[in-house]
C-alpha positions in Angstrom: 89.0 77.1 4.4 87.0 78.7 7.2 85.3 82.1 7.1 86.5 85.0 9.2 84.0 86.8 11.4 84.0 89.7 9.0 83.2 87.5 6.0 80.4 85.8 7.9 78.8 89.2 8.8 79.0 90.3 5.2 77.6 87.0 3.9 74.8 87.2 6.4 74.0 90.8 5.3 73.9 89.6 1.6 71.5 86.7 2.4 69.3 88.8 4.7 69.1 91.6 2.1 68.4 89.3 -0.8 65.7 87.4 1.1 63.9 90.7 1.7 64.4 92.3 -1.8 65.2 89.6 -4.3 67.6 92.1 -5.8 71.5 91.8 -5.9 73.1 93.4 -2.8 75.8 96.0 -3.3 78.7 97.0 -1.1 77.2 100.4 -0.5 74.0 98.8 0.7 75.9 96.5 3.1 77.8 99.5 4.5 74.7 101.7 4.9 72.4 99.1 6.5 74.7 96.6 8.2 78.4 97.5 8.6 78.9 101.2 8.7 82.3 100.9 10.3 83.8 99.2 7.1 84.8 101.0 4.0 83.0 100.1 0.7 86.5 99.1 -0.7 87.0 96.6 2.1 83.4 95.2 1.6 84.0 94.9 -2.1 87.2 92.9 -1.5 85.4 90.6 0.9 82.5 90.1 -1.6 85.0 89.1 -4.3 86.6 86.6 -1.9 83.2 85.1 -1.0 82.4 84.8 -4.7 85.7 82.9 -5.3 84.7 80.6 -2.4 81.4 79.8 -4.1 79.1 81.6 -1.7 78.1 84.5 -4.0 77.6 85.2 -7.6 77.5 88.4 -9.6 74.8 88.5 -12.3 76.7 91.1 -14.3 79.7 93.3 -13.8 77.9 96.4 -12.5 75.5 94.5 -10.3 75.7 93.5 -6.6 75.9 89.9 -5.4 73.3 87.2 -4.8 73.8 84.1 -2.5 74.3 80.6 -3.9 72.7 77.5 -2.5 75.9 76.9 -0.5 75.5 80.4 1.1 72.0 79.5 2.2 73.2 76.2 3.7 75.9 78.0 5.7 73.3 80.7 6.7 70.8 78.2 8.2 73.6 76.3 9.9 75.4 79.2 11.6 74.4 82.7 10.6 70.6 83.3 10.6 69.1 85.3 13.4 66.4 84.0 15.7 62.9 85.1 14.8 60.0 85.7 17.1 56.4 85.2 16.0 54.4 88.4 16.1 51.2 88.7 18.2 49.2 88.5 15.0 51.0 85.2 13.9 50.5 83.7 17.4 46.8 84.5 17.2 46.6 82.8 13.8 48.1 79.6 15.2 45.6 79.7 18.1 42.7 80.2 15.7 43.5 77.0 13.9 44.1 74.8 17.0 41.9 76.4 19.6 39.0 74.0 18.9 38.2 70.3 19.2 40.6 68.5 16.9 41.2 64.8 17.3 41.4 63.2 13.9 44.8 62.9 12.2 43.4 64.2 9.0 42.2 67.4 10.7 45.5 68.0 12.5 47.5 67.7 9.2 45.1 69.9 7.2 45.1 72.6 9.9 48.9 72.4 10.1 49.3 72.8 6.4 46.8 75.7 6.3 48.3 77.7 9.1 51.9 77.2 7.8 50.9 78.5 4.4 48.9 81.4 5.8 51.7 82.7 8.0 54.7 82.0 5.7 52.9 82.9 2.4 54.5 79.8 0.9 53.2 76.5 -0.4 52.9 74.1 2.5 52.8 70.4 2.7 51.9 67.8 5.3 52.5 64.1 5.2 51.1 61.5 7.7 53.4 59.1 9.4 53.2 55.6 8.0 50.6 54.1 10.4 51.5 50.5 9.7 53.3 50.3 13.1 50.5 52.2 15.0 48.9 50.1 17.7 45.1 49.8 17.9 43.9 50.8 21.3 40.1 51.0 21.2 37.2 50.8 18.7 33.9 52.5 19.5 30.6 52.1 17.8 28.2 55.0 18.4 24.6 54.8 17.4 23.4 57.7 15.1 20.0 56.5 13.9 18.1 53.2 14.0 20.0 51.9 11.0 23.4 53.8 11.1 26.3 54.0 13.5 29.6 55.8 13.8 32.8 53.8 13.8 35.7 55.4 15.8 39.2 53.9 15.8 41.6 55.0 18.4 45.3 54.1 17.9 48.6 55.1 19.4 48.6 58.0 16.8 45.2 59.2 18.1 42.0 59.0 16.1 42.7 58.1 12.5 39.3 58.5 11.1 35.6 57.9 11.8 33.1 56.5 9.3 29.4 56.1 9.1 28.2 52.5 9.0 24.9 51.5 7.5 23.6 48.4 9.3 20.4 47.9 7.4 18.5 46.9 10.5 17.3 48.4 13.7 20.1 48.6 16.2 20.2 49.7 19.8 22.8 51.2 22.1 23.5 47.8 23.6 24.4 46.3 20.2 26.8 49.2 19.6 28.4 48.8 22.9 28.9 45.0 22.7 30.1 45.3 19.1 32.7 47.9 20.0 33.8 45.8 23.0 34.1 42.7 20.8 36.1 44.5 18.0 38.4 46.0 20.7 39.0 42.5 22.3 39.9 41.1 18.9 42.1 43.9 17.5 43.4 45.9 20.5 47.2 45.9 21.1 47.8 44.7 17.5 49.6 46.8 14.9 47.7 48.2 11.8 50.0 46.2 9.5 49.0 43.0 11.3 45.3 43.7 11.1 45.1 44.8 7.5 46.3 41.3 6.6 43.6 39.6 8.6 43.3 36.1 7.3 43.8 34.6 10.8 41.2 37.1 12.2 38.3 36.0 10.0 37.5 32.9 12.0 37.4 35.0 15.2 34.8 37.5 13.9 31.2 36.5 14.6 28.7 36.8 11.8 26.8 39.6 13.4 30.0 41.7 13.6 31.3 41.0 10.1 30.0 44.2 8.5 31.6 46.3 11.2 34.8 44.4 10.9 34.9 45.1 7.1 34.4 48.8 7.8 37.2 48.9 10.3 39.4 47.1 7.9 38.6 49.6 5.1 39.4 52.5 7.3 42.8 51.1 8.3 43.7 50.1 4.8 42.9 53.7 3.6 45.7 54.8 6.0 48.2 52.2 5.1 51.4 53.4 3.5 50.4 52.3 0.0 47.3 54.5 0.1 48.8 57.5 1.8 50.4 59.1 -1.3 47.1 60.5 -2.4 46.6 61.9 1.1 49.6 64.3 1.1 48.1 67.6 2.0 49.2 70.7 -0.1 48.1 74.2 0.7 48.7 77.4 -1.2 50.1 75.8 -4.4 49.3 79.0 -6.3 51.6 81.0 -4.0 54.5 79.6 -5.9 53.5 81.9 -8.7 53.8 84.9 -6.4 57.5 84.4 -6.0 59.8 86.4 -8.3 61.9 83.4 -9.0 59.1 81.7 -10.8 58.0 84.6 -13.0 59.7 82.6 -15.7 56.9 80.4 -17.2 59.2 77.4 -17.6 60.4 77.6 -14.0 56.8 78.0 -12.7 55.6 75.0 -14.8 58.4 72.8 -13.4 57.5 73.7 -9.8 53.8 73.1 -10.4 54.5 69.8 -12.0 56.6 68.8 -8.9 53.7 69.7 -6.6 51.4 67.7 -8.8 53.6 64.6 -8.7 52.9 63.8 -5.0 54.6 60.4 -5.1 57.9 62.1 -5.9 57.6 64.3 -2.8 57.4 61.4 -0.4 61.1 60.5 -0.2 62.1 64.1 0.5 59.4 64.7 3.1 60.1 61.6 5.1 62.8 62.1 7.8 64.6 58.8 8.0 67.2 60.1 10.5 64.9 60.9 13.3 65.5 64.6 12.7 63.0 67.1 14.2 63.8 69.6 11.5 65.0 68.9 7.9 66.3 71.6 5.6 67.0 70.7 2.0 68.4 73.4 -0.3 69.0 73.3 -4.0 70.8 70.0 -5.0 70.1 68.5 -1.6 66.6 67.6 -2.8 67.2 66.5 -6.4 65.1 63.3 -6.1 64.8 63.1 -9.8 66.7 64.4 -12.8 65.5 67.9 -13.8 63.9 68.8 -10.5 63.6 72.6 -10.2 65.8 74.4 -7.8 64.0 74.9 -4.6 64.1 74.6 -0.8 62.1 72.2 1.3 61.9 72.7 5.1 60.0 70.2 7.1 59.5 69.4 10.8 58.4 66.2 12.5 55.3 66.6 14.6 54.1 64.6 17.6 51.0 64.4 19.7 51.7 63.4 23.3 55.1 62.2 22.3 53.9 60.0 19.4 55.1 61.1 15.9 52.2 61.7 13.6 54.0 62.9 10.5 55.9 65.8 8.8 54.9 69.2 7.6 56.6 72.2 6.2 57.1 74.4 3.2 58.3 74.1 -0.4 59.5 77.3 -2.2 62.4 79.2 -3.6 65.8 78.8 -2.0 65.4 82.6 -1.2 62.9 82.0 1.5 62.8 83.6 5.0 64.3 80.7 6.8 64.2 82.3 10.3 60.5 82.9 10.0 59.8 79.5 8.5 61.7 77.7 11.2 60.1 79.7 13.9 56.6 79.0 12.6 57.3 75.2 12.3 58.8 75.1 15.8 55.9 76.9 17.5 53.3 74.9 15.7 55.1 71.7 16.8 54.8 72.8 20.4 51.1 73.6 19.9 50.3 70.3 18.3 52.1 68.3 21.0 49.7 69.9 23.6 46.6 68.6 21.8 44.4 66.3 23.9 45.0 62.6 23.7 41.4 61.5 23.7 38.4 62.4 21.5 35.9 64.9 22.9 38.5 67.0 24.7 38.9 70.6 23.6 42.3 72.2 23.4 42.2 75.5 25.3 45.2 76.9 23.3 46.7 78.6 26.4 43.7 80.9 26.3 44.2 81.9 29.9 47.7 83.1 29.2 48.8 86.4 28.0 50.2 87.0 24.5 53.5 88.1 26.0 53.8 84.6 27.7 53.1 83.0 24.4 55.8 85.0 22.8 58.2 83.9 25.6 57.4 80.3 24.7 58.4 81.0 21.2 61.9 82.0 22.2 
């Protein structure tokens, strides 16, 4: 059975009001703040009908109504208003990304931090499985007479750099030829192919063996099997600031969920090529006894290449318009990051804040 336009407006008023107050919403409040043209009797009748339909519950007889998980699902699908980021929020995003940022680790950590700061929720970021990433270039940069920096550039950008101790005097020419050799052997091959390198061993000259082992170690650290420990969580303690988790048992269940990172992987991964994933209540019961919560994540790309997912975990009573707006704007910002190391993202610094706000629409 579909909802009439009046029922939708009343349901939206209840959800918006409950998101803001975390208190049951009464018919008098709906009339005063949202629908002054309707009588309280009419609103009460519609609230009762919405309760019968499973969208609302009444904690006790004299109380107002609160939304169910089903109400939130309908809200995010059809009813929620569009939300613009404030100038202060836009500046916060710029502060995190208006600098040289090339490594995948840095991008994910910055993304998680800025999401948590703006939404005041626990944020999470998860790197795309890099097994299918293609190696493009390997650079060896001399640091001292006995150490060098290893930089691996893939189709996902720079994964990581590592300091290599060579134990002997090296010059710039050795670093250049080593990088060229490693690139000639490994370029245009996927990470999954390289981390099982039995057939590469014979191609690696003795003088390059130590560098090869370092490259292999870096790539293996980013393979899917190792990435669970690299899920980035920010603002875990913010869970405790939510009224829903004032109950000790509920708070404990949520903190245990955040601690069990391996159980977050299935719900964070978007297998349907979705840019935005919203899982509410039972949608994300990936194990028996999982606490009621909502998980909103977005897929992020740099120069059109998917690098992973990031979003928030929190109560189903979260400010979805704000969360979705934040994730969307950060996605646009990340996709404008430079493709190559050493470039600095200007963050639209020459543009006015009003233009940035227009982008967010």
